[in-house]
ZAMARGU-4260 file (C-alpha; in steps of 0.2 Angstrom, whole numbers, plus 5000, padded with zeros to 4 digits):
<rodrens>
0) 5620/5457/5538 | 5622/5477/5533 | 5616/5489/5545 | 5604/5501/5537 | 5596/5516/5542
5) 5587/5522/5525 | 5579/5540/5525 | 5560/5541/5526 | 5554/5548/5511 | 5536/5556/5509
10) 5528/5550/5491 | 5516/5564/5483 | 5514/5560/5466 | 5500/5547/5468 | 5481/5546/5474
15) 5487/5543/5491 | 5501/5552/5500 | 5512/5543/5512 | 5530/5541/5519 | 5541/5527/5515
20) 5556/5521/5513 | 5568/5507/5503 | 5581/5496/5510 | 5590/5481/5504 | 5583/5463/5508
25) 5596/5449/5510 | 5590/5433/5507 | 5604/5417/5510 | 5603/5405/5497 | 5605/5386/5498
30) 5623/5387/5491 | 5627/5397/5506 | 5628/5414/5494 | 5617/5427/5496 | 5604/5436/5486
35) 5601/5454/5489 | 5586/5465/5483 | 5580/5481/5484 | 5564/5483/5495 | 5550/5497/5497
40) 5540/5498/5513 | 5526/5510/5515 | 5525/5517/5534 | 5508/5527/5534 | 5499/5541/5527
45) 5507/5559/5529 | 5491/5569/5526 | 5473/5567/5533 | 5465/5561/5547 | 5476/5546/5552
50) 5494/5555/5545 | 5509/5551/5553 | 5522/5565/5558 | 5540/5563/5551 | 5546/5558/5567
55) 5531/5543/5569 | 5536/5537/5552 | 5556/5536/5557 | 5551/5526/5573 | 5540/5513/5563
60) 5555/5512/5550 | 5567/5510/5564 | 5556/5496/5572 | 5555/5487/5554 | 5573/5488/5552
65) 5577/5483/5569 | 5574/5463/5566 | 5584/5466/5549 | 5600/5473/5556 | 5602/5462/5572
70) 5598/5447/5560 | 5611/5432/5562 | 5623/5426/5548 | 5616/5417/5532 | 5624/5402/5540
75) 5614/5403/5555 | 5597/5406/5549 | 5597/5395/5533 | 5584/5382/5537 | 5585/5365/5530
80) 5572/5358/5519 | 5568/5344/5531 | 5562/5353/5545 | 5543/5357/5538 | 5537/5353/5557
85) 5544/5371/5562 | 5532/5380/5553 | 5518/5377/5564 | 5529/5388/5577 | 5527/5404/5566
90) 5515/5417/5575 | 5501/5423/5564 | 5508/5441/5566 | 5522/5438/5556 | 5512/5429/5542
95) 5500/5444/5544 | 5514/5458/5543 | 5523/5449/5529 | 5507/5447/5518 | 5503/5468/5523
100) 5522/5471/5516 | 5523/5460/5502 | 5505/5460/5496 | 5493/5474/5503 | 5504/5488/5504
105) 5514/5484/5489 | 5513/5498/5476 | 5518/5485/5462 | 5502/5475/5467 | 5487/5482/5458
110) 5474/5484/5472 | 5462/5499/5472 | 5466/5511/5487 | 5449/5508/5496 | 5454/5489/5495
115) 5471/5493/5503 | 5464/5504/5516 | 5450/5490/5520 | 5463/5477/5522 | 5473/5487/5534
120) 5459/5491/5545 | 5452/5474/5545 | 5471/5469/5552 | 5472/5483/5564 | 5457/5484/5571
125) 5450/5464/5572 | 5461/5451/5567 | 5478/5456/5575 | 5471/5461/5591 | 5466/5442/5593
130) 5477/5432/5582 | 5494/5441/5583 | 5504/5431/5595 | 5495/5415/5593 | 5507/5399/5584
135) 5498/5395/5567 | 5499/5376/5575 | 5486/5382/5589 | 5475/5390/5577 | 5457/5379/5576
140) 5444/5382/5565 | 5430/5380/5579 | 5439/5394/5590 | 5441/5406/5574 | 5423/5403/5570
145) 5416/5406/5588 | 5427/5422/5587 | 5421/5428/5571 | 5404/5425/5577 | 5407/5436/5592
150) 5418/5450/5584 | 5407/5453/5569 | 5392/5463/5566 | 5385/5455/5550 | 5387/5439/5541
155) 5396/5450/5526 | 5410/5457/5539 | 5412/5439/5545 | 5416/5432/5527 | 5426/5448/5524
160) 5437/5446/5539 | 5438/5426/5535 | 5444/5431/5517 | 5458/5442/5523 | 5465/5428/5535
165) 5464/5414/5522 | 5473/5425/5511 | 5486/5427/5523 | 5487/5409/5523 | 5489/5406/5505
170) 5500/5419/5500 | 5513/5411/5515 | 5510/5393/5506 | 5513/5404/5487 | 5529/5410/5494
175) 5533/5392/5500 | 5534/5400/5519 | 5522/5387/5524 | 5522/5369/5516 | 5509/5364/5504
180) 5504/5350/5515 | 5499/5364/5528 | 5480/5364/5532 | 5474/5381/5531 | 5463/5383/5545
185) 5450/5395/5537 | 5446/5380/5524 | 5434/5374/5537 | 5426/5392/5541 | 5415/5391/5525
190) 5399/5401/5522 | 5388/5387/5527 | 5398/5385/5544 | 5396/5404/5547 | 5378/5402/5545
195) 5376/5417/5532 | 5368/5417/5514 | 5371/5403/5502 | 5372/5413/5488 | 5379/5433/5482
200) 5371/5447/5487 | 5379/5463/5483 | 5364/5477/5486 | 5368/5494/5492 | 5360/5488/5509
205) 5375/5480/5512 | 5385/5496/5514 | 5388/5499/5534 | 5398/5507/5544 | 5410/5494/5556
210) 5408/5498/5574 | 5428/5497/5576 | 5435/5505/5558 | 5435/5522/5555 | 5427/5523/5538
215) 5412/5515/5528 | 5415/5498/5522 | 5404/5488/5507 | 5404/5471/5514 | 5400/5460/5500
220) 5401/5439/5498
</rodrens>
């Protein structure tokens, strides 16, 4: 693996202004060759209440690249297809970070900026503090439901967190990080299990401030 330390840049030509960097991603293939692709990583806002300084952004870049620069040779990291049981040892935080980089923060994915902000805050303030270091094989629907009922101030917020977590597992299966046979624990955490409304309700009454997040959210089913 190549050692990288790309320059942190500031993007100002979009609706939001943020720090980012580009790097080379090396993927080992079954035939022993390496597929190299250029990737884009968003570090955080450069203007506003939660803006990062350039030094902060460079520190985040270094943490992201630490794993890439110390990765073992491709012959050591290739995982045989006949060992799917090892997927259960993956930490939920690893899946969440991949989902954030390749989906929620990916500028090639067409998401509204308020949606991106909502996803980041849900992860940072609610989901990751509880589930970051939990292996996915140890995640149980009943435990997740108990946590949702304690963590959330409304049924709509509960559904919001449930959908983000379920989406992380779904994308991991789409990207073949998890096998199709993996049982998504969020499937059993349904609307009826949460004890909420059975039909959609998108009235303005659902607009409320989350007690942990630094901005307003619209909670919809």
